[in-house]
VOBA-302264 format. One record per residue (C-alpha): y negated, x negated, z negated; residue number from 1. Coordinates in pm, 1 decimal. Example, Ala and Ser with C-alpha at 12.3 -4.5 7.8 and 13.67 -1.06 7.14 Angstrom:
BEGIN
        py        px        pz  resi
     450.0   -1230.0    -780.0     1
     106.0   -1367.0    -714.0     2
# end
This chain:
BEGIN
        py        px        pz  resi
    2869.2    1187.8    1512.6     1
    3058.0    1038.0    1703.8     2
    3115.5     799.4    1381.0     3
    3186.8    1038.9    1190.8     4
    3490.9    1185.5    1408.7     5
    3643.4     809.7    1511.7     6
    3623.7     754.5    1165.9     7
    3824.7    1077.3     993.2     8
    4044.8    1023.7    1324.6     9
    4148.0     721.5    1264.5    10
    4215.3     790.9     893.7    11
    4403.2    1107.9    1015.9    12
    4591.1     835.8    1220.0    13
    4665.8     580.2     977.2    14
    4826.0     885.2     786.0    15
    5086.1     969.5     996.7    16
    5319.9     689.2     969.0    17
    5296.8     673.4     584.3    18
    5369.2    1017.6     543.0    19
    5692.1     882.3     791.9    20
    5722.4     594.8     535.0    21
    5737.9     817.6     259.5    22
    5954.4    1061.6     389.0    23
    6160.2     765.9     455.3    24
    6140.9     666.9     166.7    25
    6304.2     999.6     -41.0    26
    6586.6     979.7     189.8    27
    6590.1     645.1     101.3    28
    6623.6     675.4    -276.7    29
    6889.4     944.7    -274.6    30
    7139.6     762.2       3.0    31
    7088.5     435.4    -222.3    32
    6883.3     223.9      57.9    33
    6554.8     125.0      34.9    34
    6316.7     145.2     372.3    35
    6088.7    -167.9     369.0    36
    5698.3     -84.0     356.8    37
    5529.1    -379.8     614.0    38
    5661.4    -204.8     903.7    39
    5457.6     105.6     866.6    40
    5178.6       2.0     789.7    41
    5176.0    -269.3    1079.2    42
    5198.6       8.3    1260.3    43
    4972.3     215.9    1118.7    44
    4719.3     -35.5    1174.2    45
    4774.3     -80.1    1510.6    46
    4767.6     282.0    1598.2    47
    4386.1     261.9    1393.3    48
    4233.3     -44.9    1621.6    49
    4415.8     146.1    2008.9    50
    4220.3     438.8    1825.9    51
    3896.2     294.7    1788.5    52
    3900.1      38.0    2058.0    53
    3961.5     330.7    2328.6    54
    3741.1     528.7    2111.3    55
    3446.9     224.8    2132.4    56
    3536.8     174.8    2535.0    57
    3479.6     508.0    2631.4    58
    3111.8     566.4    2423.6    59
    2989.0     238.2    2519.9    60
    3163.2     169.1    2879.2    61
    3339.9     466.8    3065.0    62
    3043.5     688.5    3022.3    63
    2834.5     500.8    3158.5    64
    3027.6     387.7    3495.7    65
    2997.2     598.8    3785.1    66
    3220.9     653.5    4098.2    67
    3187.2     781.0    4442.7    68
    3443.5    1015.1    4569.3    69
    3428.7     987.3    4976.9    70
    3628.7    1298.2    5129.1    71
    3671.1    1402.3    5522.4    72
    3694.3    1778.6    5543.7    73
    3713.3    1944.6    5847.9    74
    3705.1    2356.3    5977.4    75
    3728.8    2464.6    6303.8    76
    3390.3    2731.4    6152.9    77
    3230.1    2429.0    6139.4    78
    2986.8    2372.8    6465.5    79
    2989.5    2142.0    6635.5    80
    2615.5    2022.4    6592.6    81
    2753.7    1930.5    6258.2    82
    2982.6    1725.4    6282.6    83
    2887.9    1408.2    6073.9    84
    2708.0    1653.6    5826.4    85
    2679.9    1465.3    5505.8    86
    2718.5    1665.3    5125.9    87
    2656.3    1513.0    4778.2    88
    2841.9    1694.5    4557.5    89
    2728.8    1661.2    4196.4    90
    2808.4    1875.6    3880.7    91
    2751.0    1885.6    3493.1    92
    2475.6    1637.5    3443.2    93
    2462.6    1765.0    3048.5    94
    2188.0    1546.7    3012.0    95
    2140.8    1564.7    2617.5    96
    2478.3    1273.0    2638.3    97
    2252.9    1012.4    2770.8    98
    2054.6     975.7    2569.3    99
    1734.7     954.6    2731.6   100
    1799.9     641.4    2861.7   101
    1568.8     708.3    3139.7   102
    1716.0     471.8    3363.3   103
    2072.7     564.6    3361.2   104
    2002.6     884.4    3605.8   105
    1770.1     662.8    3775.6   106
    2049.4     444.1    3884.0   107
    2292.8     791.6    3964.0   108
    1965.5     915.7    4181.6   109
    1933.1     597.8    4337.2   110
    2276.9     595.0    4464.3   111
    2293.8    1020.2    4594.7   112
    1996.9     898.9    4821.4   113
    2158.6     561.7    4865.9   114
    2407.2     827.5    5121.9   115
    2178.3     955.8    5326.0   116
    2288.1    1297.5    5236.0   117
    2179.3    1647.1    5488.8   118
    2256.6    1844.8    5171.0   119
    2260.2    1797.4    4774.5   120
    2500.6    2064.3    4633.8   121
    2501.4    2119.9    4218.9   122
    2752.3    2238.1    4079.6   123
    2620.3    2361.3    3764.0   124
    2541.9    2282.3    3381.2   125
    2280.6    2050.1    3413.7   126
    2177.7    2064.5    3020.8   127
    2464.6    2171.2    2697.5   128
    2198.5    2362.3    2476.2   129
    1851.4    2386.5    2647.6   130
    1594.2    2265.8    2962.7   131
    1404.6    2017.5    2640.1   132
    1730.3    1822.6    2754.5   133
    1621.9    1789.5    3114.0   134
    1215.5    1756.1    3097.1   135
    1239.0    1371.1    3021.6   136
    1429.7    1278.9    3398.5   137
    1180.6    1510.3    3577.1   138
    1086.1    1248.5    3753.1   139
    1375.3    1135.6    3924.4   140
    1508.7    1506.1    3916.7   141
    1202.7    1537.5    4146.0   142
    1347.3    1255.4    4318.3   143
    1686.9    1357.8    4455.0   144
    1609.4    1354.2    4802.8   145
    1864.9    1530.9    5090.5   146
    1740.5    1681.0    5523.4   147
    1809.1    1999.5    5342.4   148
    1711.6    1972.1    4989.8   149
    1875.5    2050.1    4665.5   150
    2113.6    2349.4    4626.9   151
    2262.4    2438.6    4311.8   152
    2423.1    2716.8    4057.8   153
    2422.6    2805.2    3687.5   154
    2717.1    2724.9    3452.3   155
    2808.6    2805.3    3161.6   156
    2588.0    2601.0    2936.4   157
    2271.4    2673.9    3185.9   158
    2299.8    3019.1    2974.9   159
    2190.1    2875.7    2616.4   160
    2493.2    3051.7    2504.4   161
    2512.0    2722.9    2257.1   162
    2143.2    2704.3    2174.4   163
    2061.1    2687.9    1853.3   164
    1687.3    2852.4    1960.4   165
    1768.4    3109.9    2190.6   166
    1917.8    3338.1    1915.1   167
    1915.0    3697.3    2075.9   168
    2027.6    3836.1    2425.8   169
    1675.6    3846.5    2481.8   170
    1634.4    3474.3    2401.0   171
    1800.5    3422.3    2606.3   172
    1734.8    3580.0    2905.2   173
    1424.7    3476.8    2872.8   174
    1528.5    3093.6    2820.3   175
    1723.2    3084.5    3165.3   176
    1512.2    3264.0    3350.1   177
    1237.2    2903.0    3220.2   178
    1519.1    2739.1    3300.6   179
    1549.2    2850.7    3662.4   180
    1199.8    2817.2    3717.7   181
    1238.9    2485.1    3629.6   182
    1506.1    2325.7    3846.9   183
    1318.6    2590.0    4113.3   184
     904.9    2549.9    4118.2   185
     953.0    2173.5    3859.1   186
    1218.2    2025.3    4004.4   187
    1234.3    2206.4    4374.3   188
    1588.7    2304.8    4432.2   189
    1773.7    2625.3    4540.1   190
    1908.4    2822.8    4286.5   191
    2138.1    3041.1    4439.3   192
    2188.7    3321.2    4168.9   193
    2495.6    3585.2    4337.8   194
    2320.4    3465.5    4633.6   195
    2293.1    3258.4    4996.8   196
    2150.1    3050.9    5222.1   197
    2161.9    2976.7    5576.9   198
    2100.1    2669.7    5644.1   199
    1980.3    2608.6    6017.1   200
    1999.9    2307.1    6216.3   201
    1841.8    2194.5    6528.8   202
    2050.3    2326.5    6813.6   203
    2007.0    2672.6    6626.3   204
    2357.2    2634.3    6469.0   205
    2383.3    2787.0    6128.2   206
    2589.8    2697.5    5801.1   207
    2669.7    2950.3    5465.2   208
    2581.2    2816.9    5170.1   209
    2707.8    3101.5    4916.9   210
    2591.1    3054.2    4529.0   211
    2723.9    3223.8    4194.1   212
    2638.7    3284.2    3893.4   213
    2935.0    3095.7    3562.2   214
    3208.3    3330.2    3620.8   215
    3641.9    3264.7    3531.6   216
    3768.9    3648.9    3586.0   217
    4091.3    3441.8    3473.5   218
    4272.6    3355.3    3149.8   219
    4251.0    3025.7    3217.7   220
    4005.3    2780.1    2972.9   221
    3787.0    2879.3    2764.5   222
    3625.2    3206.8    2781.2   223
    3235.4    3136.5    2813.9   224
    2992.3    3360.6    3046.3   225
    3112.2    3639.8    3307.4   226
    2820.7    3606.2    3527.0   227
    2938.0    3624.5    3923.0   228
    2935.2    3850.8    4165.4   229
    3050.1    3706.1    4461.0   230
    3057.5    4017.5    4689.5   231
    2629.3    4038.3    4619.4   232
    2678.1    3678.8    4693.2   233
    2846.9    3714.6    5028.6   234
    2610.0    3985.8    5169.1   235
    2479.6    3900.8    5501.5   236
    2735.6    3613.6    5515.9   237
    2991.7    3685.5    5636.0   238
    3129.8    3496.8    5972.2   239
    3063.0    3119.6    6037.0   240
    3130.0    2793.2    5803.8   241
    3064.0    2925.0    5463.2   242
    3055.7    2685.1    5144.9   243
    3094.4    2883.0    4823.6   244
    2898.8    2750.6    4468.2   245
    3085.3    2805.3    4207.1   246
    3070.2    2638.3    3866.6   247
    3394.9    2681.5    3738.3   248
    3747.1    2621.9    3962.2   249
    3934.7    2872.9    3780.6   250
    3697.8    3177.7    3963.9   251
    3883.3    3041.0    4315.3   252
    4265.6    3086.7    4224.9   253
    4184.5    3410.4    4045.1   254
    3884.8    3570.5    4342.4   255
    3870.2    3335.8    4649.0   256
    4200.6    3154.2    4779.9   257
    4308.5    3495.1    4984.6   258
    4129.5    3676.6    4900.1   259
    3831.3    3576.8    5102.5   260
    3817.0    3360.6    5393.9   261
    3560.6    3134.1    5261.7   262
    3715.3    2782.6    5359.5   263
    3545.5    2506.8    5159.0   264
    3494.7    2594.1    4725.1   265
    3274.0    2367.3    4509.1   266
    3330.5    2373.7    4130.1   267
    3349.7    2142.6    3836.7   268
    3347.2    2210.9    3465.1   269
    3689.0    2087.2    3357.8   270
    3533.8    1721.7    3327.1   271
    3902.9    1651.8    3396.7   272
    3866.8    1649.0    3028.9   273
    3712.0    1343.7    3016.9   274
    4032.4    1135.3    2997.8   275
    4288.4    1040.7    3247.2   276
    4607.8     876.6    3203.3   277
    4722.6     727.1    3449.4   278
    4650.3    1047.0    3673.4   279
    4717.5    1321.8    3399.9   280
    4434.5    1460.6    3219.4   281
    4470.8    1688.7    2951.2   282
    4256.1    1991.0    3108.0   283
    4572.9    2020.5    3309.8   284
    4697.6    2218.3    2955.5   285
    4417.4    2484.9    3091.9   286
    4370.7    2451.3    3417.9   287
    4506.9    2515.5    3774.6   288
    4265.2    2291.3    3935.8   289
    4079.5    2039.3    3737.9   290
    3946.8    1757.6    3938.2   291
    4003.5    1659.3    4283.0   292
    4118.1    1775.0    4641.5   293
    4324.1    2135.2    4639.7   294
    4437.2    2286.3    5029.3   295
    4608.4    2631.9    4989.0   296
    4617.1    2750.5    5408.8   297
    4299.5    2688.0    5533.6   298
    4082.6    2723.7    5218.9   299
    4017.9    2346.7    5074.7   300
    3905.4    2376.6    4669.4   301
    3706.4    2027.4    4504.8   302
    3613.8    1982.8    4195.0   303
    3386.9    1729.3    4059.9   304
    3434.9    1593.0    3719.9   305
    3115.3    1525.3    3640.5   306
    2826.1    1316.2    3545.4   307
    2798.0    1316.3    3199.2   308
    2944.8    1484.6    2901.5   309
    2951.6    1736.3    2623.5   310
    3026.8    1422.1    2360.9   311
    3004.6    1141.6    2418.6   312
    3280.4     980.2    2544.5   313
    3473.9     908.7    2934.6   314
    3848.2     716.7    2935.0   315
    3968.8     725.5    3299.1   316
    3809.9    1017.4    3381.2   317
    3503.5     854.3    3547.1   318
    3199.2    1033.5    3623.1   319
    3181.5    1117.8    3967.3   320
    2931.5    1134.6    4278.9   321
    3154.7    1318.0    4563.6   322
    2995.9    1266.6    4956.9   323
    3131.2    1530.0    5158.7   324
    3148.5    1463.6    5525.1   325
    3232.4    1733.6    5740.6   326
    3425.8    1733.7    6149.4   327
    3430.0    2089.5    6340.5   328
    3809.4    1976.8    6499.7   329
    4069.6    1874.3    6250.2   330
    3982.7    1521.0    6122.1   331
    4282.8    1318.7    5894.0   332
    4278.9    1401.6    5537.5   333
    4232.9    1166.4    5272.0   334
# end
């Protein structure tokens, strides 16, 4: 599929200089001058070779790289005993795009475990179409280590809306339930479906992790599935430091910032369109918040651009692991 796309796209790119040459030639005949073909031909060849080189890099190299982003985060509601608490934030594994390369997922797990996190937060889209994608990687995903475990939410793909085997609503619902059971009982992860958990340390201090099912709530991006219920998820988690896991960053601007006092929200979903050029990525055409950290007043959103792909290609938008270190008092931001 990727080869076919690259070939077709290459042909279309090559057509552009040829169409320009044809139009110029027609104008030249009317105006009585001749337009030389070679510059247009060489331009077409150069553009196609450049495009194919970028595609080859993104397919063979770019999607297999891993970067670690470190972020220091401070807030007045973080308990003193949670100073230097380490959260690893990952998102959008889309395991089908790893081509059954077990060693790559093992590399990701080893990178995360080496960071010695207190908590791992996964913000959705483990799979693209179905739970069968995760099965080859079960032992590796089970070996993710964190002091307080792994907490996850469901992204749009996790609801199997792109599945070819779950065609009816009831089949999809059963598939989602099986997938949640797989995460909970096979992997040992805590799946938050419009609910929250409290993390209590040795001193008795508490922070809350709130998780919602996929929700966009705005006109940003592509409308997929709306299953999130923030009010329900916040039940009994009304005081103290709270972290919200919400797959789609559009949810933050629509329902969180300025409308709640949740300090920190973690999201994914955008992949930064899997392309970044000089800091710009195409997903900014659809989303207000596409990658990295955003601060409005006393509230912060971090958008992780994911570790996997929906199409097997990444250029510039390097697969990301985020390490967030909490501080209970003002700390220089990065």
